[in-house]
C-alpha positions in Angstrom: 66.5 191.2 -26.8 68.5 188.1 -26.4 67.9 185.8 -23.4 69.0 182.3 -22.4 65.6 181.2 -20.9 63.1 183.4 -22.7 61.7 183.4 -26.2 60.0 186.6 -27.4 57.9 185.9 -30.6 55.8 187.9 -32.9 52.3 186.6 -33.7 50.1 187.2 -36.7 48.4 190.1 -35.0 49.8 193.6 -34.9 51.2 194.5 -31.5 50.6 191.1 -30.0 53.6 189.0 -28.8 54.3 185.7 -27.1 56.8 185.5 -24.2 57.8 181.9 -23.6 59.6 180.8 -20.5 61.8 178.2 -22.1 63.3 175.9 -19.6 61.3 172.7 -20.2 63.8 170.3 -18.8 63.2 171.9 -15.4 59.5 172.4 -16.0 60.3 176.1 -16.5 61.1 176.5 -12.8 62.1 180.0 -11.7 65.7 180.2 -10.7 67.7 183.4 -10.1 68.7 183.7 -13.8 65.1 183.3 -15.1 63.8 185.8 -12.6 66.6 188.3 -13.7 65.8 187.8 -17.4 62.1 188.3 -16.8 62.7 191.4 -14.7 65.0 192.9 -17.4 62.4 192.1 -20.1 59.4 193.7 -18.4 61.5 196.8 -17.5 62.6 197.2 -21.1 59.2 197.0 -22.8 57.4 199.7 -20.7 57.9 202.4 -23.3 57.9 200.2 -26.4 54.9 201.4 -28.5 55.2 198.4 -30.8 54.1 196.1 -28.0 50.4 196.3 -27.2 49.7 193.0 -25.5 51.7 189.9 -24.3 50.7 186.3 -24.0 52.9 184.6 -21.4 53.3 180.9 -21.5 55.7 178.0 -20.7 57.9 176.0 -23.1 57.3 172.3 -23.5 54.1 170.2 -23.0 54.2 169.6 -19.2 54.3 173.0 -17.5 53.6 176.7 -17.5 56.0 177.2 -14.5 56.3 174.4 -12.0 57.4 176.9 -9.3 60.7 178.3 -7.9 63.7 176.1 -8.4 64.0 173.8 -5.3 67.5 172.7 -6.3 68.7 176.3 -6.0 66.7 177.0 -2.9 67.5 173.9 -0.8 70.7 175.2 0.8 69.8 178.9 1.1 70.3 180.7 4.4 67.4 182.6 6.0 68.8 185.9 4.6 69.5 184.5 1.2 66.0 183.1 0.9 64.5 186.4 2.0 66.5 188.1 -0.8 65.4 185.5 -3.3 61.8 186.1 -2.3 62.1 189.8 -2.6 63.5 189.5 -6.2 60.5 187.3 -7.1 58.1 189.8 -5.5 59.7 192.7 -7.4 59.3 190.8 -10.6 55.7 190.1 -10.0 55.1 193.8 -9.0 56.7 194.9 -12.2 54.4 192.6 -14.2 51.4 193.7 -12.2 52.1 197.3 -12.8 53.2 196.9 -16.5 51.1 199.2 -18.7 50.9 196.4 -21.3 48.2 193.8 -20.7 49.5 190.3 -20.0 47.5 187.2 -20.5 48.8 184.0 -18.9 48.3 180.9 -21.2 48.6 178.1 -18.8 49.1 174.4 -19.7 50.3 171.8 -17.2 51.7 172.8 -13.9 51.3 176.4 -12.5 52.5 175.8 -8.9 54.1 178.0 -6.3 55.9 180.8 -8.0 54.3 179.8 -11.3 50.8 180.2 -9.8 51.9 183.5 -8.3 53.2 184.6 -11.7 49.9 183.7 -13.4 48.0 185.6 -10.7 50.0 188.7 -11.4 48.9 188.6 -15.1 45.8 190.5 -16.1 44.0 187.3 -17.1 44.5 183.6 -17.0 43.5 181.3 -19.8 44.0 177.6 -19.1 43.9 174.3 -20.9 42.0 171.4 -19.3 45.3 169.8 -18.2 46.4 172.8 -16.2 47.0 172.4 -12.5 47.2 175.2 -9.9 48.3 175.2 -6.3 50.7 176.3 -3.6 52.5 173.2 -2.4 55.0 175.2 -0.3 53.6 174.0 3.1 54.5 170.5 2.1 58.1 171.6 1.7 58.3 173.4 5.1 57.9 176.9 3.7 55.1 179.3 2.5 54.5 181.1 -0.8 57.2 183.7 -1.0 56.5 185.6 -4.3 53.3 187.2 -3.0 50.8 184.3 -3.1 49.5 185.0 0.4 48.6 188.5 -0.5 47.5 188.2 -4.1 45.2 185.1 -3.8 43.3 186.6 -0.8 42.6 189.7 -2.8 41.3 187.6 -5.7 39.2 184.9 -4.0 38.8 186.0 -0.4 40.2 184.9 2.9 38.6 181.5 3.3 39.3 180.3 -0.2 42.9 181.6 -0.1 43.5 179.8 3.2 41.9 176.6 1.8 44.5 176.4 -0.9 47.5 177.8 0.9 47.2 175.9 4.2 46.4 172.6 2.5 48.9 172.7 -0.3 46.2 171.1 -2.4 46.7 171.2 -6.2 43.5 171.9 -8.1 42.3 171.3 -11.6 41.8 174.0 -14.2 38.0 173.5 -13.9 38.2 174.1 -10.2 40.3 177.2 -10.7 37.7 178.4 -13.2 34.9 177.8 -10.6 36.9 179.9 -8.1 37.2 182.8 -10.6 41.0 182.3 -10.8 40.9 181.3 -14.4 39.0 183.4 -17.0 38.6 180.9 -19.8 39.1 177.2 -20.3 40.4 175.4 -23.5 40.7 171.7 -24.3 44.4 171.6 -25.4 47.6 173.6 -24.7 47.7 174.7 -28.4 44.1 176.0 -28.2 44.8 177.9 -25.0 47.8 179.8 -26.5 45.9 180.5 -29.7 42.8 181.6 -27.7 45.0 183.9 -25.6 46.6 185.4 -28.7 43.3 186.0 -30.4 41.9 187.7 -27.3 45.1 189.8 -26.9 44.5 191.0 -30.4 41.1 192.3 -29.4 42.7 194.3 -26.7 45.5 195.5 -29.0 43.0 197.1 -31.3 42.0 199.5 -28.5 43.7 202.7 -27.4 47.0 201.7 -25.7 46.7 204.7 -23.4 43.2 203.8 -22.4 44.1 200.2 -21.8 47.1 201.2 -19.6 45.0 203.6 -17.6 42.2 201.2 -17.2 44.5 198.5 -15.9 46.0 201.0 -13.4 42.6 202.1 -12.2 41.5 198.5 -11.5 44.8 197.7 -9.8 44.7 200.5 -7.3 41.1 199.7 -6.4 42.4 197.0 -4.0 44.1 199.6 -1.8 41.7 202.6 -1.9 38.3 203.3 -0.4 35.5 203.7 -2.8 35.6 207.4 -2.5 39.4 207.6 -3.2 39.1 205.1 -6.0 36.4 207.1 -7.7 38.5 210.3 -7.3 41.5 208.5 -8.9 39.4 207.1 -11.7 38.1 210.6 -12.6 41.6 212.0 -12.6 42.7 209.3 -15.1 39.5 209.8 -17.1 40.3 213.5 -17.4 43.9 213.0 -18.2 43.0 210.9 -21.2 41.2 213.9 -22.7 44.7 215.4 -23.3 45.7 212.5 -25.5 45.7 212.1 -29.2 44.0 208.7 -28.8 40.9 210.2 -27.2 40.6 212.8 -30.0 41.1 210.1 -32.6 38.7 207.6 -31.0 35.8 210.0 -30.6 36.4 211.6 -34.0 36.4 208.1 -35.6 33.2 207.2 -33.8 31.4 210.3 -35.1 32.8 209.7 -38.6 31.8 206.1 -38.5 35.2 204.7 -39.2 37.8 202.5 -37.5 40.0 204.5 -35.2 43.8 204.4 -35.7 45.3 204.6 -32.3 49.0 205.5 -31.7 49.2 205.3 -28.0 49.8 209.1 -27.6 
C-alpha cells in the first residue's frame, strides 16, 4: 500500500505494525487527503490475516495529530463543512469497528480531530509531553468528528462538558487521571516502543477472539445489560465453531503454546 501521508511499517514482532501519520510540517493535521488515505487503509486491512495489531502514531517530534486542517476548513460553506465532518466521522467509525486492535501512541499534541482519533482507538498510550483537548469552541465551532459523543461515553457527561465547553488543553497526566489514557511513558520513543510491545502481547492471542471481544465491548454502550449479555453469549458460542477455539483449548490441555491462525 503506497500513500502520500502514511507510513506502514513492520515491527520486530509478528503481526504487529506501525501506522505513522506523516505530515510533520503541518503537525500531522487531518486534511481531506489524509482522511481519505486513512479510510482506504483501514478498509483494506480488515481481512488481512497477517495484520494482528496496529500502533498508530504521528510523525515528527511535536504532534500525534494537532487536529483537522484549519487552512482547508476556513472558507468552507455550511454544507461543505458538514460533508467534511461526516467523512471524518466515517473514518473514526471504521477505526472503531475495525477487527484489528489499534493502540494510539501519542506524543505531543492530540487536539480536536487528533483527540477524537485517539479516542476511537482501543487504547491510548501517551508520553509525558502529550497534550489532549478540544479547542474547537475557541475557533467558533464544535468537535465535528464525534468528540461530543465519544468522550461522554468514556468519561461521563460532566467531565466531557468540562473539556468540550472550555476548550481547555490538558496534560497527559490529567488525561490519565480521567481514564482517557491507559499508560504513561517518559519519552515519545518509549511510548511507541511500549505500545508495540503491548500490541505484541495481544497479537499472540487468537485473532478471532480478539476481534469478537472488541466487538462485544463496543456494542455494550448501546445495549441494555440483558441485550448485551445475550449478544455476548452469541459471540461466545460462535467462537466454538472456529479452529482457534479448538487449537487454544487443545494446546491448554496438552500444556503447549497455541498456534492461532485466525480461523
